[in-house]
PDB file of N, CA, C and O in Angstrom, chain B, residues numbered from 101:
ATOM      1  N   MET B 101      82.042  29.248 -17.451  1.00  0.00           N
ATOM      2  CA  MET B 101      80.675  29.472 -17.473  1.00  0.00           C
ATOM      3  C   MET B 101      80.021  28.975 -16.169  1.00  0.00           C
ATOM      4  O   MET B 101      79.214  29.686 -15.571  1.00  0.00           O
ATOM      5  N   LEU B 102      80.378  27.736 -15.727  1.00  0.00           N
ATOM      6  CA  LEU B 102      79.785  27.267 -14.505  1.00  0.00           C
ATOM      7  C   LEU B 102      80.133  27.971 -13.223  1.00  0.00           C
ATOM      8  O   LEU B 102      79.381  27.951 -12.248  1.00  0.00           O
ATOM      9  N   SER B 103      81.351  28.625 -13.249  1.00  0.00           N
ATOM     10  CA  SER B 103      81.750  29.369 -12.085  1.00  0.00           C
ATOM     11  C   SER B 103      80.925  30.666 -11.978  1.00  0.00           C
ATOM     12  O   SER B 103      80.793  31.239 -10.897  1.00  0.00           O
ATOM     13  N   SER B 104      80.392  31.101 -13.082  1.00  0.00           N
ATOM     14  CA  SER B 104      79.582  32.395 -13.030  1.00  0.00           C
ATOM     15  C   SER B 104      78.231  32.237 -12.728  1.00  0.00           C
ATOM     16  O   SER B 104      77.522  33.223 -12.524  1.00  0.00           O
ATOM     17  N   PHE B 105      77.722  30.893 -12.670  1.00  0.00           N
ATOM     18  CA  PHE B 105      76.377  30.476 -12.335  1.00  0.00           C
ATOM     19  C   PHE B 105      75.977  30.600 -10.937  1.00  0.00           C
ATOM     20  O   PHE B 105      76.618  29.954 -10.109  1.00  0.00           O
ATOM     21  N   ALA B 106      74.998  31.347 -10.552  1.00  0.00           N
ATOM     22  CA  ALA B 106      74.593  31.530  -9.208  1.00  0.00           C
ATOM     23  C   ALA B 106      73.346  30.782  -9.024  1.00  0.00           C
ATOM     24  O   ALA B 106      72.315  31.143  -9.590  1.00  0.00           O
ATOM     25  N   PRO B 107      73.395  29.731  -8.239  1.00  0.00           N
ATOM     26  CA  PRO B 107      72.285  28.880  -8.005  1.00  0.00           C
ATOM     27  C   PRO B 107      71.187  29.522  -7.240  1.00  0.00           C
ATOM     28  O   PRO B 107      69.998  29.310  -7.475  1.00  0.00           O
ATOM     29  N   ALA B 108      71.665  30.372  -6.250  1.00  0.00           N
ATOM     30  CA  ALA B 108      70.637  31.116  -5.443  1.00  0.00           C
ATOM     31  C   ALA B 108      69.726  32.068  -6.302  1.00  0.00           C
ATOM     32  O   ALA B 108      68.530  32.216  -6.049  1.00  0.00           O
ATOM     33  N   LEU B 109      70.304  32.636  -7.225  1.00  0.00           N
ATOM     34  CA  LEU B 109      69.618  33.597  -8.148  1.00  0.00           C
ATOM     35  C   LEU B 109      68.763  32.830  -9.108  1.00  0.00           C
ATOM     36  O   LEU B 109      67.726  33.331  -9.544  1.00  0.00           O
ATOM     37  N   ALA B 110      69.170  31.605  -9.458  1.00  0.00           N
ATOM     38  CA  ALA B 110      68.375  30.760 -10.247  1.00  0.00           C
ATOM     39  C   ALA B 110      67.032  30.243  -9.641  1.00  0.00           C
ATOM     40  O   ALA B 110      65.962  30.174 -10.247  1.00  0.00           O
ATOM     41  N   LEU B 111      67.267  29.891  -8.338  1.00  0.00           N
ATOM     42  CA  LEU B 111      66.131  29.537  -7.528  1.00  0.00           C
ATOM     43  C   LEU B 111      65.055  30.571  -7.381  1.00  0.00           C
ATOM     44  O   LEU B 111      63.849  30.329  -7.434  1.00  0.00           O
ATOM     45  N   LYS B 112      65.632  31.805  -7.180  1.00  0.00           N
ATOM     46  CA  LYS B 112      64.761  33.020  -7.086  1.00  0.00           C
ATOM     47  C   LYS B 112      64.228  33.548  -8.370  1.00  0.00           C
ATOM     48  O   LYS B 112      63.543  34.568  -8.447  1.00  0.00           O
ATOM     49  N   ASN B 113      64.593  32.769  -9.416  1.00  0.00           N
ATOM     50  CA  ASN B 113      64.110  33.241 -10.780  1.00  0.00           C
ATOM     51  C   ASN B 113      64.657  34.594 -11.129  1.00  0.00           C
ATOM     52  O   ASN B 113      63.997  35.383 -11.805  1.00  0.00           O
ATOM     53  N   LYS B 114      65.794  34.857 -10.699  1.00  0.00           N
ATOM     54  CA  LYS B 114      66.466  36.222 -11.019  1.00  0.00           C
ATOM     55  C   LYS B 114      67.844  36.092 -11.787  1.00  0.00           C
ATOM     56  O   LYS B 114      68.642  37.024 -11.889  1.00  0.00           O
ATOM     57  N   ALA B 115      68.017  34.914 -12.279  1.00  0.00           N
ATOM     58  CA  ALA B 115      69.293  34.672 -12.970  1.00  0.00           C
ATOM     59  C   ALA B 115      69.298  35.368 -14.344  1.00  0.00           C
ATOM     60  O   ALA B 115      70.365  35.760 -14.817  1.00  0.00           O
ATOM     61  N   PHE B 116      68.157  35.526 -14.982  1.00  0.00           N
ATOM     62  CA  PHE B 116      68.156  36.109 -16.358  1.00  0.00           C
ATOM     63  C   PHE B 116      67.353  37.413 -16.377  1.00  0.00           C
ATOM     64  O   PHE B 116      66.707  37.739 -17.373  1.00  0.00           O
ATOM     65  N   ILE B 117      67.402  38.184 -15.219  1.00  0.00           N
ATOM     66  CA  ILE B 117      66.485  39.375 -15.331  1.00  0.00           C
ATOM     67  C   ILE B 117      66.992  40.436 -16.304  1.00  0.00           C
ATOM     68  O   ILE B 117      66.221  41.261 -16.795  1.00  0.00           O
ATOM     69  N   SER B 118      68.311  40.405 -16.580  1.00  0.00           N
ATOM     70  CA  SER B 118      68.827  41.370 -17.552  1.00  0.00           C
ATOM     71  C   SER B 118      68.451  40.968 -19.023  1.00  0.00           C
ATOM     72  O   SER B 118      68.350  41.794 -19.930  1.00  0.00           O
ATOM     73  N   SER B 119      68.268  39.711 -19.159  1.00  0.00           N
ATOM     74  CA  SER B 119      67.956  39.302 -20.628  1.00  0.00           C
ATOM     75  C   SER B 119      66.440  38.911 -20.778  1.00  0.00           C
ATOM     76  O   SER B 119      66.067  38.006 -21.524  1.00  0.00           O
ATOM     77  N   GLY B 120      65.641  39.636 -20.043  1.00  0.00           N
ATOM     78  CA  GLY B 120      64.231  39.379 -20.282  1.00  0.00           C
ATOM     79  C   GLY B 120      63.613  39.690 -21.667  1.00  0.00           C
ATOM     80  O   GLY B 120      62.616  39.099 -22.081  1.00  0.00           O
ATOM     81  N   LYS B 121      64.256  40.639 -22.350  1.00  0.00           N
ATOM     82  CA  LYS B 121      63.687  41.007 -23.625  1.00  0.00           C
ATOM     83  C   LYS B 121      64.530  40.528 -24.829  1.00  0.00           C
ATOM     84  O   LYS B 121      64.375  41.046 -25.935  1.00  0.00           O
ATOM     85  N   THR B 122      65.372  39.593 -24.625  1.00  0.00           N
ATOM     86  CA  THR B 122      66.217  39.094 -25.811  1.00  0.00           C
ATOM     87  C   THR B 122      65.507  38.035 -26.483  1.00  0.00           C
ATOM     88  O   THR B 122      64.516  37.489 -25.998  1.00  0.00           O
ATOM     89  N   ARG B 123      66.064  37.715 -27.709  1.00  0.00           N
ATOM     90  CA  ARG B 123      65.504  36.672 -28.599  1.00  0.00           C
ATOM     91  C   ARG B 123      65.422  35.371 -27.896  1.00  0.00           C
ATOM     92  O   ARG B 123      64.437  34.646 -28.038  1.00  0.00           O
ATOM     93  N   SER B 124      66.549  35.013 -27.051  1.00  0.00           N
ATOM     94  CA  SER B 124      66.654  33.736 -26.513  1.00  0.00           C
ATOM     95  C   SER B 124      65.572  33.651 -25.363  1.00  0.00           C
ATOM     96  O   SER B 124      65.165  32.524 -25.080  1.00  0.00           O
ATOM     97  N   ALA B 125      65.048  34.780 -24.648  1.00  0.00           N
ATOM     98  CA  ALA B 125      64.172  34.778 -23.653  1.00  0.00           C
ATOM     99  C   ALA B 125      62.806  34.372 -24.318  1.00  0.00           C
ATOM    100  O   ALA B 125      62.097  33.486 -23.842  1.00  0.00           O
ATOM    101  N   TYR B 126      62.492  35.064 -25.423  1.00  0.00           N
ATOM    102  CA  TYR B 126      61.166  34.762 -26.163  1.00  0.00           C
ATOM    103  C   TYR B 126      61.180  33.398 -26.669  1.00  0.00           C
ATOM    104  O   TYR B 126      60.117  32.777 -26.678  1.00  0.00           O
ATOM    105  N   LEU B 127      62.316  32.815 -27.119  1.00  0.00           N
ATOM    106  CA  LEU B 127      62.331  31.477 -27.623  1.00  0.00           C
ATOM    107  C   LEU B 127      62.181  30.510 -26.483  1.00  0.00           C
ATOM    108  O   LEU B 127      61.470  29.517 -26.633  1.00  0.00           O
ATOM    109  N   ARG B 128      62.827  30.748 -25.317  1.00  0.00           N
ATOM    110  CA  ARG B 128      62.575  30.010 -24.212  1.00  0.00           C
ATOM    111  C   ARG B 128      61.081  29.906 -23.807  1.00  0.00           C
ATOM    112  O   ARG B 128      60.489  28.838 -23.649  1.00  0.00           O
ATOM    113  N   LYS B 129      60.552  31.119 -23.660  1.00  0.00           N
ATOM    114  CA  LYS B 129      59.031  31.107 -23.277  1.00  0.00           C
ATOM    115  C   LYS B 129      58.216  30.436 -24.280  1.00  0.00           C
ATOM    116  O   LYS B 129      57.260  29.774 -23.879  1.00  0.00           O
ATOM    117  N   ALA B 130      58.475  30.518 -25.617  1.00  0.00           N
ATOM    118  CA  ALA B 130      57.653  29.878 -26.712  1.00  0.00           C
ATOM    119  C   ALA B 130      57.842  28.370 -26.480  1.00  0.00           C
ATOM    120  O   ALA B 130      56.848  27.643 -26.498  1.00  0.00           O
ATOM    121  N   LEU B 131      58.980  27.899 -26.278  1.00  0.00           N
ATOM    122  CA  LEU B 131      59.256  26.352 -26.153  1.00  0.00           C
ATOM    123  C   LEU B 131      58.486  25.946 -24.942  1.00  0.00           C
ATOM    124  O   LEU B 131      57.858  24.888 -24.971  1.00  0.00           O
ATOM    125  N   ILE B 132      58.482  26.734 -23.833  1.00  0.00           N
ATOM    126  CA  ILE B 132      57.778  26.228 -22.640  1.00  0.00           C
ATOM    127  C   ILE B 132      56.167  26.133 -23.034  1.00  0.00           C
ATOM    128  O   ILE B 132      55.488  25.152 -22.729  1.00  0.00           O
ATOM    129  N   VAL B 133      55.691  27.177 -23.688  1.00  0.00           N
ATOM    130  CA  VAL B 133      54.328  27.139 -23.944  1.00  0.00           C
ATOM    131  C   VAL B 133      53.927  25.947 -24.865  1.00  0.00           C
ATOM    132  O   VAL B 133      52.913  25.266 -24.712  1.00  0.00           O
ATOM    133  N   PHE B 134      54.889  25.786 -25.872  1.00  0.00           N
ATOM    134  CA  PHE B 134      54.726  24.607 -26.785  1.00  0.00           C
ATOM    135  C   PHE B 134      54.714  23.241 -26.074  1.00  0.00           C
ATOM    136  O   PHE B 134      53.905  22.351 -26.334  1.00  0.00           O
ATOM    137  N   GLN B 135      55.708  23.161 -25.137  1.00  0.00           N
ATOM    138  CA  GLN B 135      55.811  21.953 -24.444  1.00  0.00           C
ATOM    139  C   GLN B 135      54.448  21.619 -23.606  1.00  0.00           C
ATOM    140  O   GLN B 135      53.884  20.526 -23.654  1.00  0.00           O
ATOM    141  N   PHE B 136      54.051  22.631 -22.903  1.00  0.00           N
ATOM    142  CA  PHE B 136      52.841  22.528 -22.083  1.00  0.00           C
ATOM    143  C   PHE B 136      51.673  22.131 -22.908  1.00  0.00           C
ATOM    144  O   PHE B 136      50.922  21.214 -22.574  1.00  0.00           O
ATOM    145  N   SER B 137      51.522  22.869 -24.046  1.00  0.00           N
ATOM    146  CA  SER B 137      50.374  22.524 -24.979  1.00  0.00           C
ATOM    147  C   SER B 137      50.406  21.122 -25.599  1.00  0.00           C
ATOM    148  O   SER B 137      49.376  20.483 -25.812  1.00  0.00           O
ATOM    149  N   PHE B 138      51.576  20.699 -25.863  1.00  0.00           N
ATOM    150  CA  PHE B 138      51.794  19.357 -26.532  1.00  0.00           C
ATOM    151  C   PHE B 138      51.523  18.336 -25.399  1.00  0.00           C
ATOM    152  O   PHE B 138      50.930  17.295 -25.681  1.00  0.00           O
ATOM    153  N   ALA B 139      51.925  18.581 -24.143  1.00  0.00           N
ATOM    154  CA  ALA B 139      51.600  17.618 -23.210  1.00  0.00           C
ATOM    155  C   ALA B 139      50.107  17.502 -22.864  1.00  0.00           C
ATOM    156  O   ALA B 139      49.630  16.407 -22.565  1.00  0.00           O
ATOM    157  N   GLN B 140      49.351  18.648 -22.902  1.00  0.00           N
ATOM    158  CA  GLN B 140      47.962  18.625 -22.867  1.00  0.00           C
ATOM    159  C   GLN B 140      47.254  17.947 -23.949  1.00  0.00           C
ATOM    160  O   GLN B 140      46.167  17.395 -23.779  1.00  0.00           O
ATOM    161  N   ILE B 141      47.865  17.991 -25.041  1.00  0.00           N
ATOM    162  CA  ILE B 141      47.226  17.262 -26.309  1.00  0.00           C
ATOM    163  C   ILE B 141      47.386  15.721 -26.102  1.00  0.00           C
ATOM    164  O   ILE B 141      46.470  14.916 -26.265  1.00  0.00           O
ATOM    165  N   LEU B 142      48.638  15.414 -25.730  1.00  0.00           N
ATOM    166  CA  LEU B 142      48.962  13.882 -25.409  1.00  0.00           C
ATOM    167  C   LEU B 142      47.994  13.432 -24.410  1.00  0.00           C
ATOM    168  O   LEU B 142      47.450  12.341 -24.582  1.00  0.00           O
ATOM    169  N   ILE B 143      47.720  14.135 -23.396  1.00  0.00           N
ATOM    170  CA  ILE B 143      46.833  13.704 -22.170  1.00  0.00           C
ATOM    171  C   ILE B 143      45.412  13.393 -22.792  1.00  0.00           C
ATOM    172  O   ILE B 143      44.840  12.306 -22.713  1.00  0.00           O
ATOM    173  N   VAL B 144      44.971  14.452 -23.381  1.00  0.00           N
ATOM    174  CA  VAL B 144      43.582  14.397 -24.002  1.00  0.00           C
ATOM    175  C   VAL B 144      43.428  13.211 -24.909  1.00  0.00           C
ATOM    176  O   VAL B 144      42.500  12.405 -24.832  1.00  0.00           O
ATOM    177  N   GLY B 145      44.449  13.169 -25.807  1.00  0.00           N
ATOM    178  CA  GLY B 145      44.448  11.945 -26.777  1.00  0.00           C
ATOM    179  C   GLY B 145      44.511  10.634 -26.101  1.00  0.00           C
ATOM    180  O   GLY B 145      43.885   9.668 -26.536  1.00  0.00           O
ATOM    181  N   THR B 146      45.232  10.581 -25.079  1.00  0.00           N
ATOM    182  CA  THR B 146      45.252   9.159 -24.387  1.00  0.00           C
ATOM    183  C   THR B 146      43.875   9.047 -23.631  1.00  0.00           C
ATOM    184  O   THR B 146      43.400   7.912 -23.575  1.00  0.00           O
ATOM    185  N   LEU B 147      43.255   9.953 -23.112  1.00  0.00           N
ATOM    186  CA  LEU B 147      41.952   9.703 -22.503  1.00  0.00           C
ATOM    187  C   LEU B 147      40.852   9.356 -23.489  1.00  0.00           C
ATOM    188  O   LEU B 147      39.940   8.584 -23.193  1.00  0.00           O
ATOM    189  N   ILE B 148      40.973  10.004 -24.781  1.00  0.00           N
ATOM    190  CA  ILE B 148      40.078   9.652 -25.874  1.00  0.00           C
ATOM    191  C   ILE B 148      40.290   8.231 -26.313  1.00  0.00           C
ATOM    192  O   ILE B 148      39.319   7.491 -26.463  1.00  0.00           O
ATOM    193  N   MET B 149      41.559   7.806 -26.532  1.00  0.00           N
ATOM    194  CA  MET B 149      41.798   6.411 -26.911  1.00  0.00           C
ATOM    195  C   MET B 149      41.377   5.460 -25.837  1.00  0.00           C
ATOM    196  O   MET B 149      40.865   4.397 -26.188  1.00  0.00           O
ATOM    197  N   GLY B 150      41.528   5.711 -24.620  1.00  0.00           N
ATOM    198  CA  GLY B 150      41.122   4.867 -23.574  1.00  0.00           C
ATOM    199  C   GLY B 150      39.655   4.612 -23.516  1.00  0.00           C
ATOM    200  O   GLY B 150      39.207   3.502 -23.228  1.00  0.00           O
ATOM    201  N   ARG B 151      38.827   5.756 -23.819  1.00  0.00           N
ATOM    202  CA  ARG B 151      37.303   5.625 -23.939  1.00  0.00           C
ATOM    203  C   ARG B 151      37.038   4.735 -25.094  1.00  0.00           C
ATOM    204  O   ARG B 151      36.215   3.829 -24.960  1.00  0.00           O
ATOM    205  N   GLN B 152      37.686   4.918 -26.264  1.00  0.00           N
ATOM    206  CA  GLN B 152      37.314   4.259 -27.480  1.00  0.00           C
ATOM    207  C   GLN B 152      37.704   2.745 -27.281  1.00  0.00           C
ATOM    208  O   GLN B 152      36.918   1.905 -27.717  1.00  0.00           O
ATOM    209  N   ILE B 153      38.772   2.367 -26.700  1.00  0.00           N
ATOM    210  CA  ILE B 153      39.037   0.977 -26.308  1.00  0.00           C
ATOM    211  C   ILE B 153      38.032   0.365 -25.364  1.00  0.00           C
ATOM    212  O   ILE B 153      37.601  -0.776 -25.534  1.00  0.00           O
ATOM    213  N   ASP B 154      37.673   1.132 -24.381  1.00  0.00           N
ATOM    214  CA  ASP B 154      36.670   0.637 -23.531  1.00  0.00           C
ATOM    215  C   ASP B 154      35.345   0.453 -24.140  1.00  0.00           C
ATOM    216  O   ASP B 154      34.639  -0.472 -23.737  1.00  0.00           O
ATOM    217  N   TYR B 155      34.941   1.227 -25.055  1.00  0.00           N
ATOM    218  CA  TYR B 155      33.793   1.046 -25.762  1.00  0.00           C
ATOM    219  C   TYR B 155      33.728  -0.161 -26.752  1.00  0.00           C
ATOM    220  O   TYR B 155      32.745  -0.891 -26.878  1.00  0.00           O
ATOM    221  N   MET B 156      34.907  -0.277 -27.440  1.00  0.00           N
ATOM    222  CA  MET B 156      35.122  -1.406 -28.194  1.00  0.00           C
ATOM    223  C   MET B 156      35.096  -2.785 -27.389  1.00  0.00           C
ATOM    224  O   MET B 156      34.541  -3.783 -27.850  1.00  0.00           O
ATOM    225  N   LEU B 157      35.677  -2.766 -26.271  1.00  0.00           N
ATOM    226  CA  LEU B 157      35.571  -4.084 -25.458  1.00  0.00           C
ATOM    227  C   LEU B 157      34.233  -4.342 -24.965  1.00  0.00           C
ATOM    228  O   LEU B 157      33.825  -5.502 -24.908  1.00  0.00           O
ATOM    229  N   ASN B 158      33.443  -3.270 -24.570  1.00  0.00           N
ATOM    230  CA  ASN B 158      32.223  -3.475 -23.919  1.00  0.00           C
ATOM    231  C   ASN B 158      30.896  -3.448 -24.795  1.00  0.00           C
ATOM    232  O   ASN B 158      29.788  -3.689 -24.315  1.00  0.00           O
ATOM    233  N   LYS B 159      31.116  -3.136 -26.102  1.00  0.00           N
ATOM    234  CA  LYS B 159      30.001  -2.943 -27.020  1.00  0.00           C
ATOM    235  C   LYS B 159      29.361  -4.384 -27.423  1.00  0.00           C
ATOM    236  O   LYS B 159      30.059  -5.365 -27.676  1.00  0.00           O
ATOM    237  N   ASP B 160      28.032  -4.380 -27.446  1.00  0.00           N
ATOM    238  CA  ASP B 160      27.311  -5.599 -27.782  1.00  0.00           C
ATOM    239  C   ASP B 160      27.605  -5.836 -29.235  1.00  0.00           C
ATOM    240  O   ASP B 160      27.379  -4.947 -30.055  1.00  0.00           O
ATOM    241  N   MET B 161      28.094  -6.986 -29.583  1.00  0.00           N
ATOM    242  CA  MET B 161      28.635  -7.273 -30.955  1.00  0.00           C
ATOM    243  C   MET B 161      27.456  -7.681 -31.828  1.00  0.00           C
ATOM    244  O   MET B 161      27.652  -7.785 -33.039  1.00  0.00           O
ATOM    245  N   GLY B 162      26.219  -7.928 -31.311  1.00  0.00           N
ATOM    246  CA  GLY B 162      25.106  -8.267 -32.164  1.00  0.00           C
ATOM    247  C   GLY B 162      24.867  -9.699 -32.355  1.00  0.00           C
ATOM    248  O   GLY B 162      23.943 -10.079 -33.074  1.00  0.00           O
ATOM    249  N   PHE B 163      25.727 -10.597 -31.689  1.00  0.00           N
ATOM    250  CA  PHE B 163      25.498 -12.066 -31.876  1.00  0.00           C
ATOM    251  C   PHE B 163      26.052 -12.705 -30.490  1.00  0.00           C
ATOM    252  O   PHE B 163      26.929 -12.170 -29.812  1.00  0.00           O
ATOM    253  N   SER B 164      25.461 -13.831 -30.196  1.00  0.00           N
ATOM    254  CA  SER B 164      25.975 -14.557 -28.970  1.00  0.00           C
ATOM    255  C   SER B 164      27.317 -15.221 -29.193  1.00  0.00           C
ATOM    256  O   SER B 164      27.523 -16.052 -30.077  1.00  0.00           O
ATOM    257  N   GLN B 165      28.232 -14.777 -28.302  1.00  0.00           N
ATOM    258  CA  GLN B 165      29.558 -15.344 -28.419  1.00  0.00           C
ATOM    259  C   GLN B 165      29.574 -16.852 -27.977  1.00  0.00           C
ATOM    260  O   GLN B 165      30.523 -17.572 -28.286  1.00  0.00           O
ATOM    261  N   ASP B 166      28.531 -17.307 -27.267  1.00  0.00           N
ATOM    262  CA  ASP B 166      28.621 -18.648 -26.851  1.00  0.00           C
ATOM    263  C   ASP B 166      28.174 -19.655 -27.908  1.00  0.00           C
ATOM    264  O   ASP B 166      28.308 -20.866 -27.730  1.00  0.00           O
ATOM    265  N   ALA B 167      27.607 -19.097 -29.079  1.00  0.00           N
ATOM    266  CA  ALA B 167      27.161 -19.975 -30.232  1.00  0.00           C
ATOM    267  C   ALA B 167      28.171 -20.100 -31.263  1.00  0.00           C
ATOM    268  O   ALA B 167      27.801 -20.253 -32.426  1.00  0.00           O
ATOM    269  N   ILE B 168      29.502 -20.050 -30.951  1.00  0.00           N
ATOM    270  CA  ILE B 168      30.541 -20.202 -31.933  1.00  0.00           C
ATOM    271  C   ILE B 168      31.056 -21.631 -31.953  1.00  0.00           C
ATOM    272  O   ILE B 168      31.314 -22.245 -30.919  1.00  0.00           O
ATOM    273  N   ILE B 169      31.196 -22.141 -33.192  1.00  0.00           N
ATOM    274  CA  ILE B 169      31.709 -23.552 -33.237  1.00  0.00           C
ATOM    275  C   ILE B 169      33.129 -23.425 -33.777  1.00  0.00           C
ATOM    276  O   ILE B 169      33.367 -22.719 -34.758  1.00  0.00           O
ATOM    277  N   ASN B 170      34.062 -24.104 -33.139  1.00  0.00           N
ATOM    278  CA  ASN B 170      35.424 -24.268 -33.573  1.00  0.00           C
ATOM    279  C   ASN B 170      35.743 -25.721 -33.953  1.00  0.00           C
ATOM    280  O   ASN B 170      35.413 -26.640 -33.203  1.00  0.00           O
ATOM    281  N   PHE B 171      36.394 -25.936 -35.129  1.00  0.00           N
ATOM    282  CA  PHE B 171      36.765 -27.285 -35.506  1.00  0.00           C
ATOM    283  C   PHE B 171      38.082 -27.231 -36.195  1.00  0.00           C
ATOM    284  O   PHE B 171      38.407 -26.200 -36.783  1.00  0.00           O
ATOM    285  N   LEU B 172      38.863 -28.269 -36.164  1.00  0.00           N
ATOM    286  CA  LEU B 172      40.150 -28.389 -36.903  1.00  0.00           C
ATOM    287  C   LEU B 172      39.982 -29.179 -38.177  1.00  0.00           C
ATOM    288  O   LEU B 172      39.398 -30.261 -38.215  1.00  0.00           O
ATOM    289  N   CYS B 173      40.538 -28.568 -39.242  1.00  0.00           N
ATOM    290  CA  CYS B 173      40.568 -29.131 -40.594  1.00  0.00           C
ATOM    291  C   CYS B 173      42.008 -29.660 -40.754  1.00  0.00           C
ATOM    292  O   CYS B 173      42.972 -28.932 -40.518  1.00  0.00           O
ATOM    293  N   PRO B 174      42.139 -30.939 -41.160  1.00  0.00           N
ATOM    294  CA  PRO B 174      43.451 -31.630 -41.240  1.00  0.00           C
ATOM    295  C   PRO B 174      44.269 -30.920 -42.377  1.00  0.00           C
ATOM    296  O   PRO B 174      45.489 -30.922 -42.212  1.00  0.00           O
ATOM    297  N   GLY B 175      43.785 -30.320 -43.492  1.00  0.00           N
ATOM    298  CA  GLY B 175      44.623 -29.778 -44.596  1.00  0.00           C
ATOM    299  C   GLY B 175      44.835 -28.333 -44.291  1.00  0.00           C
ATOM    300  O   GLY B 175      45.618 -27.753 -45.044  1.00  0.00           O
ATOM    301  N   ILE B 176      44.303 -27.662 -43.360  1.00  0.00           N
ATOM    302  CA  ILE B 176      44.471 -26.255 -43.101  1.00  0.00           C
ATOM    303  C   ILE B 176      45.081 -26.100 -41.738  1.00  0.00           C
ATOM    304  O   ILE B 176      44.552 -26.609 -40.750  1.00  0.00           O
ATOM    305  N   SER B 177      46.228 -25.378 -41.675  1.00  0.00           N
ATOM    306  CA  SER B 177      46.802 -25.274 -40.345  1.00  0.00           C
ATOM    307  C   SER B 177      46.056 -24.249 -39.548  1.00  0.00           C
ATOM    308  O   SER B 177      45.733 -23.183 -40.072  1.00  0.00           O
ATOM    309  N   GLY B 178      45.787 -24.511 -38.378  1.00  0.00           N
ATOM    310  CA  GLY B 178      44.962 -23.692 -37.345  1.00  0.00           C
ATOM    311  C   GLY B 178      43.578 -24.077 -37.318  1.00  0.00           C
ATOM    312  O   GLY B 178      43.140 -24.992 -38.016  1.00  0.00           O
ATOM    313  N   MET B 179      42.825 -23.340 -36.462  1.00  0.00           N
ATOM    314  CA  MET B 179      41.355 -23.550 -36.266  1.00  0.00           C
ATOM    315  C   MET B 179      40.608 -22.715 -37.213  1.00  0.00           C
ATOM    316  O   MET B 179      41.069 -21.688 -37.711  1.00  0.00           O
ATOM    317  N   ILE B 180      39.378 -23.215 -37.459  1.00  0.00           N
ATOM    318  CA  ILE B 180      38.455 -22.474 -38.277  1.00  0.00           C
ATOM    319  C   ILE B 180      37.364 -22.155 -37.340  1.00  0.00           C
ATOM    320  O   ILE B 180      36.872 -23.051 -36.655  1.00  0.00           O
ATOM    321  N   LYS B 181      36.916 -20.824 -37.258  1.00  0.00           N
ATOM    322  CA  LYS B 181      35.665 -20.515 -36.483  1.00  0.00           C
ATOM    323  C   LYS B 181      34.535 -20.250 -37.393  1.00  0.00           C
ATOM    324  O   LYS B 181      34.645 -19.635 -38.453  1.00  0.00           O
ATOM    325  N   MET B 182      33.363 -20.784 -36.887  1.00  0.00           N
ATOM    326  CA  MET B 182      32.113 -20.603 -37.636  1.00  0.00           C
ATOM    327  C   MET B 182      31.068 -19.981 -36.696  1.00  0.00           C
ATOM    328  O   MET B 182      29.935 -19.736 -37.109  1.00  0.00           O
TER     329      MET B 182
END
């Protein structure tokens, strides 16, 4: 199979000219369209998630973060924030 492969024809996109109307050609084209569409969806989803995280980090929380009191209780492990 490898000995019948012609790299020059593949680079010129003429390797599968005779099989342009076969079932495998349609499947190949459909998979390429699906892969491109899926990549676009992932890119848009990443951009939306980045904007949501940026909004969450920079949104005013409605209280002063400097007025938080931390103290340690001996019976409870960890800090308690008030």
